[in-house]
C-alpha positions in Angstrom: -31.0 91.1 -88.4 -29.0 90.4 -85.2 -26.0 88.5 -86.4 -25.9 88.4 -90.2 -26.5 85.7 -92.7 -26.2 82.1 -91.6 -24.1 81.0 -94.6 -21.2 78.6 -95.0 -19.1 78.6 -98.1 -17.9 75.1 -98.9 -15.7 74.5 -101.8 -16.0 71.2 -103.8 -13.0 69.0 -104.3 -11.2 69.1 -107.7 -11.4 66.1 -110.0 -7.8 65.0 -109.3 -8.5 65.1 -105.5 -11.7 63.1 -106.0 -9.8 60.6 -108.2 -7.2 60.1 -105.4 -10.0 59.7 -102.9 -11.7 57.1 -105.1 -8.7 54.8 -105.7 -7.0 55.1 -102.4 -7.8 55.3 -98.7 -6.1 56.6 -95.6 -5.2 54.4 -92.7 -3.4 55.2 -89.5 -0.2 53.4 -88.7 2.0 53.5 -85.6 5.6 54.0 -86.8 8.5 54.8 -84.4 6.0 55.6 -81.6 4.3 58.2 -83.8 0.9 57.9 -85.4 1.0 58.6 -89.1 -1.7 58.6 -91.7 -0.7 56.8 -94.9 -2.5 56.9 -98.2 -2.4 53.7 -100.2 -4.2 52.2 -103.2 -7.5 50.7 -102.3 -7.3 46.8 -102.1 -10.0 46.4 -104.8 -7.9 48.3 -107.3 -4.8 46.4 -106.3 -6.7 43.2 -107.1 -7.9 44.7 -110.4 -4.4 45.6 -111.4 -3.1 42.2 -110.5 -5.9 40.6 -112.5 -5.1 42.6 -115.6 -1.4 41.6 -115.3 -2.2 37.9 -114.7 -4.7 37.8 -117.6 -2.2 39.5 -119.9 0.5 37.1 -118.9 -1.8 34.2 -120.0 -2.5 35.9 -123.3 -6.1 36.7 -122.4 -5.9 40.3 -123.5 -9.6 40.6 -124.1 -10.3 39.7 -120.4 -7.6 42.1 -119.2 -9.0 44.9 -121.4 -12.5 44.3 -120.1 -11.4 44.4 -116.5 -9.5 47.6 -117.2 -12.4 49.1 -119.1 -15.0 48.2 -116.4 -12.7 49.6 -113.7 -12.2 52.8 -115.6 -16.0 53.3 -116.3 -16.7 52.6 -112.6 -14.2 55.2 -111.5 -15.5 57.8 -114.0 -19.1 57.2 -113.1 -18.3 57.5 -109.3 -16.4 60.8 -110.0 -19.3 62.2 -112.0 -21.9 61.2 -109.4 -19.8 62.6 -106.6 -19.4 66.0 -108.4 -23.2 66.1 -109.0 -24.2 65.2 -105.5 -21.6 67.3 -103.6 -23.3 70.7 -104.2 -26.8 69.3 -103.5 -25.6 67.7 -100.3 -24.1 70.9 -99.0 -27.2 72.9 -100.0 -29.6 70.6 -98.2 -27.4 70.1 -95.1 -28.6 71.6 -91.9 -25.9 72.5 -89.3 -27.0 73.2 -85.7 
């Protein structure tokens, strides 16, 4: 063997880090002539939160609960899928 094993150790993200990645996104903004990256809540979840508040104000608690439940299930299923796929993706990736 001339140069050793061709191996890359890639750590997976923690569940809280994946959760933050799921419900928020980074965007670049120019502020005071400097480029800064800002992390904000994803617009879809802003809409979901606003919908829950509005449905609750109109006494449609079942609708508000369903929106919250569906959003929660969606976030959890995305996190579970990301955790399952992450190691397989790294294992099958080829880097040249």
